PDB file as gemmi writes it, atoms N, CA and C in Angstrom:
CRYST1    1.000    1.000    1.000  90.00  90.00  90.00 P 1                      
ATOM      1  N   MET A   1      17.513 200.304  47.353  1.00  0.00           N  
ATOM      2  CA  MET A   1      17.123 198.975  47.402  1.00  0.00           C  
ATOM      3  C   MET A   1      16.912 197.976  46.543  1.00  0.00           C  
ATOM      4  N   SER A   2      18.181 196.403  45.881  1.00  0.00           N  
ATOM      5  CA  SER A   2      16.774 196.423  45.367  1.00  0.00           C  
ATOM      6  C   SER A   2      16.097 195.284  45.688  1.00  0.00           C  
ATOM      7  N   ARG A   3      14.675 194.671  44.479  1.00  0.00           N  
ATOM      8  CA  ARG A   3      13.561 194.527  45.296  1.00  0.00           C  
ATOM      9  C   ARG A   3      13.636 192.579  44.811  1.00  0.00           C  
ATOM     10  N   SER A   4      14.975 192.875  44.386  1.00  0.00           N  
ATOM     11  CA  SER A   4      15.505 191.100  43.835  1.00  0.00           C  
ATOM     12  C   SER A   4      16.151 190.764  43.703  1.00  0.00           C  
ATOM     13  N   VAL A   5      16.845 189.617  43.698  1.00  0.00           N  
ATOM     14  CA  VAL A   5      18.490 189.144  44.100  1.00  0.00           C  
ATOM     15  C   VAL A   5      18.021 188.469  42.938  1.00  0.00           C  
ATOM     16  N   ALA A   6      19.611 189.263  41.760  1.00  0.00           N  
ATOM     17  CA  ALA A   6      19.675 188.380  40.405  1.00  0.00           C  
ATOM     18  C   ALA A   6      20.733 187.219  40.635  1.00  0.00           C  
ATOM     19  N   LEU A   7      20.506 187.355  39.207  1.00  0.00           N  
ATOM     20  CA  LEU A   7      21.958 185.732  38.971  1.00  0.00           C  
ATOM     21  C   LEU A   7      22.950 186.637  38.549  1.00  0.00           C  
ATOM     22  N   PRO A   8      24.095 185.770  39.643  1.00  0.00           N  
ATOM     23  CA  PRO A   8      25.283 186.998  38.332  1.00  0.00           C  
ATOM     24  C   PRO A   8      25.320 186.363  37.094  1.00  0.00           C  
ATOM     25  N   ARG A   9      25.730 188.616  36.327  1.00  0.00           N  
ATOM     26  CA  ARG A   9      26.427 187.972  35.119  1.00  0.00           C  
ATOM     27  C   ARG A   9      26.491 186.659  34.669  1.00  0.00           C  
ATOM     28  N   GLY A  10      26.022 186.979  33.293  1.00  0.00           N  
ATOM     29  CA  GLY A  10      26.867 185.677  33.057  1.00  0.00           C  
ATOM     30  C   GLY A  10      26.204 183.839  32.965  1.00  0.00           C  
ATOM     31  N   LEU A  11      26.212 184.199  34.682  1.00  0.00           N  
ATOM     32  CA  LEU A  11      26.164 182.268  34.722  1.00  0.00           C  
ATOM     33  C   LEU A  11      23.760 183.092  34.236  1.00  0.00           C  
ATOM     34  N   ALA A  12      23.438 184.193  34.630  1.00  0.00           N  
ATOM     35  CA  ALA A  12      21.666 183.801  33.803  1.00  0.00           C  
ATOM     36  C   ALA A  12      22.447 183.605  32.120  1.00  0.00           C  
ATOM     37  N   ALA A  13      22.941 184.202  31.301  1.00  0.00           N  
ATOM     38  CA  ALA A  13      22.964 183.523  29.994  1.00  0.00           C  
ATOM     39  C   ALA A  13      23.399 182.609  29.682  1.00  0.00           C  
ATOM     40  N   ARG A  14      23.898 181.943  30.641  1.00  0.00           N  
ATOM     41  CA  ARG A  14      24.772 180.185  30.461  1.00  0.00           C  
ATOM     42  C   ARG A  14      24.453 179.499  30.781  1.00  0.00           C  
ATOM     43  N   HIS A  15      23.328 179.334  31.839  1.00  0.00           N  
ATOM     44  CA  HIS A  15      22.812 178.290  32.341  1.00  0.00           C  
ATOM     45  C   HIS A  15      21.042 177.891  33.005  1.00  0.00           C  
ATOM     46  N   ARG A  16      20.601 178.808  31.040  1.00  0.00           N  
ATOM     47  CA  ARG A  16      19.004 178.573  32.141  1.00  0.00           C  
ATOM     48  C   ARG A  16      18.750 177.551  31.694  1.00  0.00           C  
ATOM     49  N   ALA A  17      17.755 177.704  32.599  1.00  0.00           N  
ATOM     50  CA  ALA A  17      16.857 176.484  32.736  1.00  0.00           C  
ATOM     51  C   ALA A  17      15.545 176.417  31.647  1.00  0.00           C  
ATOM     52  N   ASN A  18      15.321 174.908  31.487  1.00  0.00           N  
ATOM     53  CA  ASN A  18      14.205 175.227  30.501  1.00  0.00           C  
ATOM     54  C   ASN A  18      12.703 175.532  30.775  1.00  0.00           C  
ATOM     55  N   GLY A  19      12.285 175.713  31.145  1.00  0.00           N  
ATOM     56  CA  GLY A  19      11.037 176.242  31.292  1.00  0.00           C  
ATOM     57  C   GLY A  19      10.328 175.819  30.714  1.00  0.00           C  
ATOM     58  N   ARG A  20      10.630 174.836  29.847  1.00  0.00           N  
ATOM     59  CA  ARG A  20       9.296 174.520  29.249  1.00  0.00           C  
ATOM     60  C   ARG A  20       9.345 172.623  29.079  1.00  0.00           C  
ATOM     61  N   ILE A  21      10.742 172.438  29.801  1.00  0.00           N  
ATOM     62  CA  ILE A  21      10.716 170.541  29.816  1.00  0.00           C  
ATOM     63  C   ILE A  21       9.215 170.326  29.927  1.00  0.00           C  
ATOM     64  N   GLY A  22       8.975 170.355  31.031  1.00  0.00           N  
ATOM     65  CA  GLY A  22       7.503 169.562  31.283  1.00  0.00           C  
ATOM     66  C   GLY A  22       6.631 169.328  29.906  1.00  0.00           C  
ATOM     67  N   ARG A  23       6.411 170.785  29.332  1.00  0.00           N  
ATOM     68  CA  ARG A  23       5.550 169.993  27.333  1.00  0.00           C  
ATOM     69  C   ARG A  23       5.932 168.722  26.853  1.00  0.00           C  
ATOM     70  N   ALA A  24       7.524 168.840  27.140  1.00  0.00           N  
ATOM     71  CA  ALA A  24       8.505 167.779  26.405  1.00  0.00           C  
ATOM     72  C   ALA A  24       9.048 166.555  27.103  1.00  0.00           C  
ATOM     73  N   LEU A  25       8.780 166.983  28.046  1.00  0.00           N  
ATOM     74  CA  LEU A  25       8.519 165.251  28.726  1.00  0.00           C  
ATOM     75  C   LEU A  25       7.946 164.131  27.887  1.00  0.00           C  
ATOM     76  N   PRO A  26       6.100 164.187  27.809  1.00  0.00           N  
ATOM     77  CA  PRO A  26       5.358 162.941  27.567  1.00  0.00           C  
ATOM     78  C   PRO A  26       6.460 162.533  26.353  1.00  0.00           C  
ATOM     79  N   GLY A  27       6.804 163.156  25.593  1.00  0.00           N  
ATOM     80  CA  GLY A  27       6.851 163.265  23.991  1.00  0.00           C  
ATOM     81  C   GLY A  27       8.764 162.197  24.415  1.00  0.00           C  
ATOM     82  N   LEU A  28       9.737 162.636  25.079  1.00  0.00           N  
ATOM     83  CA  LEU A  28      10.914 162.372  25.947  1.00  0.00           C  
ATOM     84  C   LEU A  28      10.663 160.916  25.496  1.00  0.00           C  
ATOM     85  N   VAL A  29       9.870 160.900  26.689  1.00  0.00           N  
ATOM     86  CA  VAL A  29      10.023 159.119  26.969  1.00  0.00           C  
ATOM     87  C   VAL A  29       8.788 158.679  25.894  1.00  0.00           C  
ATOM     88  N   ALA A  30       8.440 159.065  25.414  1.00  0.00           N  
ATOM     89  CA  ALA A  30       7.939 158.040  23.768  1.00  0.00           C  
ATOM     90  C   ALA A  30       8.687 157.691  23.044  1.00  0.00           C  
ATOM     91  N   THR A  31       9.883 158.534  23.221  1.00  0.00           N  
ATOM     92  CA  THR A  31      10.982 158.167  21.797  1.00  0.00           C  
ATOM     93  C   THR A  31      12.342 157.845  22.756  1.00  0.00           C  
ATOM     94  N   SER A  32      12.253 157.497  23.394  1.00  0.00           N  
ATOM     95  CA  SER A  32      12.767 156.513  24.870  1.00  0.00           C  
ATOM     96  C   SER A  32      12.691 155.246  24.690  1.00  0.00           C  
ATOM     97  N   GLY A  33      11.282 155.517  24.042  1.00  0.00           N  
ATOM     98  CA  GLY A  33      10.992 153.844  24.161  1.00  0.00           C  
ATOM     99  C   GLY A  33      10.324 153.184  25.293  1.00  0.00           C  
ATOM    100  N   LEU A  34       9.771 154.244  26.312  1.00  0.00           N  
ATOM    101  CA  LEU A  34       9.614 153.658  27.706  1.00  0.00           C  
ATOM    102  C   LEU A  34       7.730 154.164  26.881  1.00  0.00           C  
ATOM    103  N   ARG A  35       6.781 153.507  27.470  1.00  0.00           N  
ATOM    104  CA  ARG A  35       5.154 154.290  27.549  1.00  0.00           C  
ATOM    105  C   ARG A  35       5.016 155.599  28.959  1.00  0.00           C  
ATOM    106  N   LEU A  36       4.293 156.257  28.765  1.00  0.00           N  
ATOM    107  CA  LEU A  36       3.998 157.341  29.511  1.00  0.00           C  
ATOM    108  C   LEU A  36       3.036 156.412  30.359  1.00  0.00           C  
ATOM    109  N   GLN A  37       3.104 156.652  31.690  1.00  0.00           N  
ATOM    110  CA  GLN A  37       2.291 155.733  32.693  1.00  0.00           C  
ATOM    111  C   GLN A  37       1.568 157.762  33.713  1.00  0.00           C  
ATOM    112  N   GLN A  38       2.330 157.890  33.947  1.00  0.00           N  
ATOM    113  CA  GLN A  38       1.855 160.148  33.846  1.00  0.00           C  
ATOM    114  C   GLN A  38       2.534 160.398  35.020  1.00  0.00           C  
ATOM    115  N   THR A  39       2.704 161.517  34.158  1.00  0.00           N  
ATOM    116  CA  THR A  39       3.539 162.935  35.277  1.00  0.00           C  
ATOM    117  C   THR A  39       2.907 163.531  36.183  1.00  0.00           C  
ATOM    118  N   GLU A  40       3.574 164.396  37.111  1.00  0.00           N  
ATOM    119  CA  GLU A  40       3.429 164.809  38.655  1.00  0.00           C  
ATOM    120  C   GLU A  40       3.996 166.247  38.797  1.00  0.00           C  
ATOM    121  N   THR A  41       3.210 167.576  39.072  1.00  0.00           N  
ATOM    122  CA  THR A  41       3.918 168.257  39.059  1.00  0.00           C  
ATOM    123  C   THR A  41       3.966 168.458  40.758  1.00  0.00           C  
ATOM    124  N   LEU A  42       5.500 168.739  40.717  1.00  0.00           N  
ATOM    125  CA  LEU A  42       5.701 169.176  42.459  1.00  0.00           C  
ATOM    126  C   LEU A  42       6.344 170.482  43.062  1.00  0.00           C  
ATOM    127  N   THR A  43       5.646 171.441  42.934  1.00  0.00           N  
ATOM    128  CA  THR A  43       6.094 172.767  43.199  1.00  0.00           C  
ATOM    129  C   THR A  43       6.436 173.420  44.884  1.00  0.00           C  
ATOM    130  N   ALA A  44       7.556 172.980  45.465  1.00  0.00           N  
ATOM    131  CA  ALA A  44       8.387 173.846  46.205  1.00  0.00           C  
ATOM    132  C   ALA A  44       7.702 175.302  46.441  1.00  0.00           C  
ATOM    133  N   ALA A  45       7.696 176.177  47.424  1.00  0.00           N  
ATOM    134  CA  ALA A  45       7.779 177.597  47.056  1.00  0.00           C  
ATOM    135  C   ALA A  45       8.101 178.065  49.028  1.00  0.00           C  
ATOM    136  N   THR A  46       9.178 179.289  48.981  1.00  0.00           N  
ATOM    137  CA  THR A  46       9.451 179.706  50.516  1.00  0.00           C  
ATOM    138  C   THR A  46       9.186 180.776  50.142  1.00  0.00           C  
ATOM    139  N   THR A  47       8.865 181.457  51.474  1.00  0.00           N  
ATOM    140  CA  THR A  47       9.392 182.505  51.708  1.00  0.00           C  
ATOM    141  C   THR A  47      10.900 183.032  52.282  1.00  0.00           C  
ATOM    142  N   GLY A  48      11.163 181.690  52.840  1.00  0.00           N  
ATOM    143  CA  GLY A  48      12.367 182.138  54.286  1.00  0.00           C  
ATOM    144  C   GLY A  48      13.725 180.714  53.395  1.00  0.00           C  
ATOM    145  N   LEU A  49      14.446 181.868  54.213  1.00  0.00           N  
ATOM    146  CA  LEU A  49      15.977 181.084  53.308  1.00  0.00           C  
ATOM    147  C   LEU A  49      16.864 179.776  55.030  1.00  0.00           C  
ATOM    148  N   THR A  50      15.746 178.738  54.049  1.00  0.00           N  
ATOM    149  CA  THR A  50      15.799 178.396  55.085  1.00  0.00           C  
ATOM    150  C   THR A  50      15.265 176.248  54.313  1.00  0.00           C  
ATOM    151  N   GLY A  51      15.613 175.593  54.708  1.00  0.00           N  
ATOM    152  CA  GLY A  51      15.025 173.638  54.634  1.00  0.00           C  
ATOM    153  C   GLY A  51      15.015 173.764  53.168  1.00  0.00           C  
ATOM    154  N   HIS A  52      14.332 172.858  52.537  1.00  0.00           N  
ATOM    155  CA  HIS A  52      15.292 172.922  50.931  1.00  0.00           C  
ATOM    156  C   HIS A  52      15.624 174.881  50.222  1.00  0.00           C  
ATOM    157  N   ALA A  53      14.929 175.272  50.086  1.00  0.00           N  
ATOM    158  CA  ALA A  53      15.255 177.025  49.857  1.00  0.00           C  
ATOM    159  C   ALA A  53      17.405 176.915  50.277  1.00  0.00           C  
ATOM    160  N   GLU A  54      17.458 176.892  50.708  1.00  0.00           N  
ATOM    161  CA  GLU A  54      19.291 177.097  51.739  1.00  0.00           C  
ATOM    162  C   GLU A  54      20.305 175.720  50.947  1.00  0.00           C  
ATOM    163  N   ARG A  55      19.402 174.169  50.999  1.00  0.00           N  
ATOM    164  CA  ARG A  55      19.734 173.938  50.296  1.00  0.00           C  
ATOM    165  C   ARG A  55      20.364 173.826  49.318  1.00  0.00           C  
ATOM    166  N   ARG A  56      19.700 173.875  48.884  1.00  0.00           N  
ATOM    167  CA  ARG A  56      19.503 174.738  46.997  1.00  0.00           C  
ATOM    168  C   ARG A  56      20.368 175.809  46.571  1.00  0.00           C  
ATOM    169  N   LEU A  57      20.582 177.043  47.338  1.00  0.00           N  
ATOM    170  CA  LEU A  57      21.320 177.275  47.088  1.00  0.00           C  
ATOM    171  C   LEU A  57      22.667 177.810  47.341  1.00  0.00           C  
ATOM    172  N   THR A  58      22.457 177.155  48.236  1.00  0.00           N  
ATOM    173  CA  THR A  58      23.765 176.584  48.955  1.00  0.00           C  
ATOM    174  C   THR A  58      24.925 175.557  48.299  1.00  0.00           C  
ATOM    175  N   ASP A  59      24.087 174.474  47.825  1.00  0.00           N  
ATOM    176  CA  ASP A  59      24.250 173.389  47.288  1.00  0.00           C  
ATOM    177  C   ASP A  59      25.064 174.100  45.667  1.00  0.00           C  
ATOM    178  N   THR A  60      23.765 175.300  45.138  1.00  0.00           N  
ATOM    179  CA  THR A  60      24.291 175.922  43.601  1.00  0.00           C  
ATOM    180  C   THR A  60      26.069 176.985  43.954  1.00  0.00           C  
ATOM    181  N   ARG A  61      25.245 177.372  45.389  1.00  0.00           N  
ATOM    182  CA  ARG A  61      26.754 178.565  45.159  1.00  0.00           C  
ATOM    183  C   ARG A  61      27.922 177.675  45.421  1.00  0.00           C  
ATOM    184  N   THR A  62      28.877 176.503  46.155  1.00  0.00           N  
ATOM    185  CA  THR A  62      28.895 175.705  46.135  1.00  0.00           C  
ATOM    186  C   THR A  62      29.408 175.328  44.064  1.00  0.00           C  
ATOM    187  N   ALA A  63      28.639 175.107  44.234  1.00  0.00           N  
ATOM    188  CA  ALA A  63      29.097 174.538  42.320  1.00  0.00           C  
ATOM    189  C   ALA A  63      29.386 175.119  41.445  1.00  0.00           C  
ATOM    190  N   LEU A  64      28.572 176.372  42.049  1.00  0.00           N  
ATOM    191  CA  LEU A  64      29.092 177.179  41.454  1.00  0.00           C  
ATOM    192  C   LEU A  64      30.993 178.511  42.088  1.00  0.00           C  
ATOM    193  N   LEU A  65      31.184 177.804  43.115  1.00  0.00           N  
ATOM    194  CA  LEU A  65      32.147 178.518  42.845  1.00  0.00           C  
ATOM    195  C   LEU A  65      32.751 177.405  43.182  1.00  0.00           C  
ATOM    196  N   ARG A  66      33.336 175.938  42.737  1.00  0.00           N  
ATOM    197  CA  ARG A  66      33.906 175.388  42.455  1.00  0.00           C  
ATOM    198  C   ARG A  66      34.560 175.268  40.334  1.00  0.00           C  
ATOM    199  N   SER A  67      33.849 176.152  39.612  1.00  0.00           N  
ATOM    200  CA  SER A  67      33.943 175.985  38.405  1.00  0.00           C  
ATOM    201  C   SER A  67      34.208 177.626  37.965  1.00  0.00           C  
ATOM    202  N   ALA A  68      34.130 178.731  39.183  1.00  0.00           N  
ATOM    203  CA  ALA A  68      34.951 179.559  39.340  1.00  0.00           C  
ATOM    204  C   ALA A  68      36.213 179.461  39.432  1.00  0.00           C  
ATOM    205  N   ALA A  69      36.720 178.338  40.454  1.00  0.00           N  
ATOM    206  CA  ALA A  69      37.856 178.164  40.941  1.00  0.00           C  
ATOM    207  C   ALA A  69      38.028 177.324  39.498  1.00  0.00           C  
ATOM    208  N   SER A  70      38.447 176.098  38.790  1.00  0.00           N  
ATOM    209  CA  SER A  70      38.025 176.081  37.763  1.00  0.00           C  
ATOM    210  C   SER A  70      38.661 176.341  36.379  1.00  0.00           C  
ATOM    211  N   GLY A  71      37.457 178.218  36.498  1.00  0.00           N  
ATOM    212  CA  GLY A  71      37.378 178.418  35.176  1.00  0.00           C  
ATOM    213  C   GLY A  71      36.445 178.479  33.986  1.00  0.00           C  
ATOM    214  N   THR A  72      35.859 177.315  34.342  1.00  0.00           N  
ATOM    215  CA  THR A  72      34.716 176.604  33.674  1.00  0.00           C  
ATOM    216  C   THR A  72      33.459 177.503  33.601  1.00  0.00           C  
ATOM    217  N   THR A  73      33.103 178.042  34.416  1.00  0.00           N  
ATOM    218  CA  THR A  73      32.589 178.991  34.327  1.00  0.00           C  
ATOM    219  C   THR A  73      32.983 181.745  34.004  1.00  0.00           C  
ATOM    220  N   ALA A  74      31.854 181.495  33.881  1.00  0.00           N  
ATOM    221  CA  ALA A  74      32.085 183.139  33.300  1.00  0.00           C  
ATOM    222  C   ALA A  74      31.844 183.628  34.644  1.00  0.00           C  
ATOM    223  N   VAL A  75      31.415 183.502  35.136  1.00  0.00           N  
ATOM    224  CA  VAL A  75      30.591 184.551  37.096  1.00  0.00           C  
ATOM    225  C   VAL A  75      32.433 184.465  38.225  1.00  0.00           C  
ATOM    226  N   THR A  76      33.017 184.986  38.445  1.00  0.00           N  
ATOM    227  CA  THR A  76      33.758 185.483  39.065  1.00  0.00           C  
ATOM    228  C   THR A  76      33.350 184.698  40.745  1.00  0.00           C  
ATOM    229  N   ALA A  77      34.249 184.328  41.608  1.00  0.00           N  
ATOM    230  CA  ALA A  77      34.272 183.646  42.275  1.00  0.00           C  
ATOM    231  C   ALA A  77      33.640 184.638  43.288  1.00  0.00           C  
ATOM    232  N   ALA A  78      33.936 185.699  43.400  1.00  0.00           N  
ATOM    233  CA  ALA A  78      33.987 187.268  44.381  1.00  0.00           C  
ATOM    234  C   ALA A  78      31.726 187.696  44.199  1.00  0.00           C  
ATOM    235  N   GLU A  79      31.045 188.137  43.312  1.00  0.00           N  
ATOM    236  CA  GLU A  79      30.041 187.312  41.843  1.00  0.00           C  
ATOM    237  C   GLU A  79      29.188 186.789  42.276  1.00  0.00           C  
ATOM    238  N   ILE A  80      29.539 185.618  42.874  1.00  0.00           N  
ATOM    239  CA  ILE A  80      29.262 184.349  43.099  1.00  0.00           C  
ATOM    240  C   ILE A  80      28.504 184.329  44.686  1.00  0.00           C  
ATOM    241  N   THR A  81      29.738 184.459  45.433  1.00  0.00           N  
ATOM    242  CA  THR A  81      30.092 185.092  46.972  1.00  0.00           C  
ATOM    243  C   THR A  81      28.824 186.433  47.027  1.00  0.00           C  
ATOM    244  N   ASP A  82      28.735 187.479  46.162  1.00  0.00           N  
ATOM    245  CA  ASP A  82      27.907 188.641  46.273  1.00  0.00           C  
ATOM    246  C   ASP A  82      26.651 188.257  45.980  1.00  0.00           C  
ATOM    247  N   TRP A  83      26.544 187.947  44.821  1.00  0.00           N  
ATOM    248  CA  TRP A  83      24.752 186.712  45.145  1.00  0.00           C  
ATOM    249  C   TRP A  83      24.589 185.956  46.019  1.00  0.00           C  
ATOM    250  N   TYR A  84      25.434 184.592  46.749  1.00  0.00           N  
ATOM    251  CA  TYR A  84      25.212 184.580  48.142  1.00  0.00           C  
ATOM    252  C   TYR A  84      24.699 185.336  48.769  1.00  0.00           C  
ATOM    253  N   ALA A  85      25.261 186.302  49.280  1.00  0.00           N  
ATOM    254  CA  ALA A  85      25.436 187.357  50.495  1.00  0.00           C  
ATOM    255  C   ALA A  85      24.006 187.938  50.356  1.00  0.00           C  
ATOM    256  N   ALA A  86      23.540 188.303  48.990  1.00  0.00           N  
ATOM    257  CA  ALA A  86      22.481 189.384  48.604  1.00  0.00           C  
ATOM    258  C   ALA A  86      21.009 188.831  48.926  1.00  0.00           C  
ATOM    259  N   ALA A  87      21.361 187.200  48.447  1.00  0.00           N  
ATOM    260  CA  ALA A  87      19.524 186.288  48.789  1.00  0.00           C  
ATOM    261  C   ALA A  87      19.480 186.292  50.193  1.00  0.00           C  
ATOM    262  N   GLN A  88      20.883 186.097  51.201  1.00  0.00           N  
ATOM    263  CA  GLN A  88      20.513 186.531  52.642  1.00  0.00           C  
ATOM    264  C   GLN A  88      20.010 187.280  52.727  1.00  0.00           C  
ATOM    265  N   ALA A  89      20.805 189.290  52.164  1.00  0.00           N  
ATOM    266  CA  ALA A  89      20.576 189.797  53.451  1.00  0.00           C  
ATOM    267  C   ALA A  89      19.320 190.058  52.528  1.00  0.00           C  
ATOM    268  N   ALA A  90      18.639 189.697  51.207  1.00  0.00           N  
ATOM    269  CA  ALA A  90      16.617 189.822  51.180  1.00  0.00           C  
ATOM    270  C   ALA A  90      16.234 189.281  51.929  1.00  0.00           C  
ATOM    271  N   ALA A  91      16.470 187.908  52.610  1.00  0.00           N  
ATOM    272  CA  ALA A  91      15.494 187.344  53.631  1.00  0.00           C  
ATOM    273  C   ALA A  91      15.554 187.124  55.131  1.00  0.00           C  
ATOM    274  N   ARG A  92      16.840 188.018  55.698  1.00  0.00           N  
ATOM    275  CA  ARG A  92      16.386 188.693  56.840  1.00  0.00           C  
ATOM    276  C   ARG A  92      15.729 189.792  56.452  1.00  0.00           C  
ATOM    277  N   GLY A  93      15.644 190.849  55.551  1.00  0.00           N  
ATOM    278  CA  GLY A  93      14.800 192.082  55.732  1.00  0.00           C  
ATOM    279  C   GLY A  93      13.720 191.318  55.068  1.00  0.00           C  
ATOM    280  N   ARG A  94      12.897 189.580  54.853  1.00  0.00           N  
ATOM    281  CA  ARG A  94      11.581 189.119  54.940  1.00  0.00           C  
ATOM    282  C   ARG A  94      11.775 189.494  52.936  1.00  0.00           C  
ATOM    283  N   ARG A  95      12.535 189.930  52.418  1.00  0.00           N  
ATOM    284  CA  ARG A  95      12.373 190.158  50.887  1.00  0.00           C  
ATOM    285  C   ARG A  95      12.677 188.941  50.717  1.00  0.00           C  
ATOM    286  N   PHE A  96      13.377 187.674  50.127  1.00  0.00           N  
ATOM    287  CA  PHE A  96      13.307 186.412  49.857  1.00  0.00           C  
ATOM    288  C   PHE A  96      11.706 185.527  49.442  1.00  0.00           C  
ATOM    289  N   PHE A  97      11.523 185.455  48.400  1.00  0.00           N  
ATOM    290  CA  PHE A  97      10.795 184.539  47.860  1.00  0.00           C  
ATOM    291  C   PHE A  97      11.970 183.354  47.302  1.00  0.00           C  
ATOM    292  N   PHE A  98      11.607 182.367  47.304  1.00  0.00           N  
ATOM    293  CA  PHE A  98      11.965 181.179  46.060  1.00  0.00           C  
ATOM    294  C   PHE A  98      10.956 180.337  45.949  1.00  0.00           C  
ATOM    295  N   SER A  99      10.550 179.798  44.589  1.00  0.00           N  
ATOM    296  CA  SER A  99      10.252 178.640  44.736  1.00  0.00           C  
ATOM    297  C   SER A  99      10.918 177.411  43.247  1.00  0.00           C  
ATOM    298  N   GLU A 100      10.738 176.605  42.695  1.00  0.00           N  
ATOM    299  CA  GLU A 100      11.290 175.902  42.615  1.00  0.00           C  
ATOM    300  C   GLU A 100       9.966 174.280  41.814  1.00  0.00           C  
ATOM    301  N   THR A 101      10.058 173.856  40.266  1.00  0.00           N  
ATOM    302  CA  THR A 101       9.369 173.388  40.527  1.00  0.00           C  
ATOM    303  C   THR A 101       9.425 172.127  39.738  1.00  0.00           C  
ATOM    304  N   ALA A 102       9.357 170.598  39.888  1.00  0.00           N  
ATOM    305  CA  ALA A 102       9.561 169.758  39.693  1.00  0.00           C  
ATOM    306  C   ALA A 102       8.335 168.970  39.136  1.00  0.00           C  
ATOM    307  N   VAL A 103       8.261 168.283  37.297  1.00  0.00           N  
ATOM    308  CA  VAL A 103       8.282 167.318  36.462  1.00  0.00           C  
ATOM    309  C   VAL A 103       8.503 165.892  36.802  1.00  0.00           C  
ATOM    310  N   VAL A 104       7.976 165.285  37.265  1.00  0.00           N  
ATOM    311  CA  VAL A 104       8.009 163.866  37.440  1.00  0.00           C  
ATOM    312  C   VAL A 104       7.018 163.223  35.839  1.00  0.00           C  
ATOM    313  N   ALA A 105       8.205 162.391  34.820  1.00  0.00           N  
ATOM    314  CA  ALA A 105       7.189 161.449  34.421  1.00  0.00           C  
ATOM    315  C   ALA A 105       7.714 160.586  34.982  1.00  0.00           C  
ATOM    316  N   VAL A 106       6.953 159.374  34.867  1.00  0.00           N  
ATOM    317  CA  VAL A 106       6.835 157.875  35.179  1.00  0.00           C  
ATOM    318  C   VAL A 106       6.343 156.859  34.011  1.00  0.00           C  
ATOM    319  N   GLY A 107       7.694 156.589  33.248  1.00  0.00           N  
ATOM    320  CA  GLY A 107       7.742 155.752  31.963  1.00  0.00           C  
ATOM    321  C   GLY A 107       7.372 154.200  32.403  1.00  0.00           C  
ATOM    322  N   GLN A 108       7.369 153.313  32.104  1.00  0.00           N  
ATOM    323  CA  GLN A 108       6.766 151.768  31.663  1.00  0.00           C  
ATOM    324  C   GLN A 108       7.250 151.213  30.648  1.00  0.00           C  
ATOM    325  N   ARG A 109       8.785 149.927  30.337  1.00  0.00           N  
ATOM    326  CA  ARG A 109       9.428 149.511  29.677  1.00  0.00           C  
ATOM    327  C   ARG A 109       7.776 149.334  28.883  1.00  0.00           C  
ATOM    328  N   THR A 110       7.959 148.883  27.190  1.00  0.00           N  
ATOM    329  CA  THR A 110       6.629 147.678  26.250  1.00  0.00           C  
ATOM    330  C   THR A 110       7.511 147.529  25.790  1.00  0.00           C  
TER     331      THR A 110                                                      
END                                                                             
């Protein structure tokens, strides 16, 4: 029995999130001509597939299925469906964990 829900092959390789974007935001704001006012980090975490976690996974599944239907992603609709079903099974088995961190940068025109 798997202890984690892996992303479909191809998705992990082609659609990696930038885990260092928070470090880059002050520089990006500065080069945009704005003056950095503040940054804030917001983290959401849950062990249930409800609320925000459910919406995020459902939205991800919907977007991936559209991409698969149009041939613009390396994953198949079957892989996406299996991934989502595995996440649901993990939640039912109390083996689910979801975490998402957002870094917000507020800038002001100079």
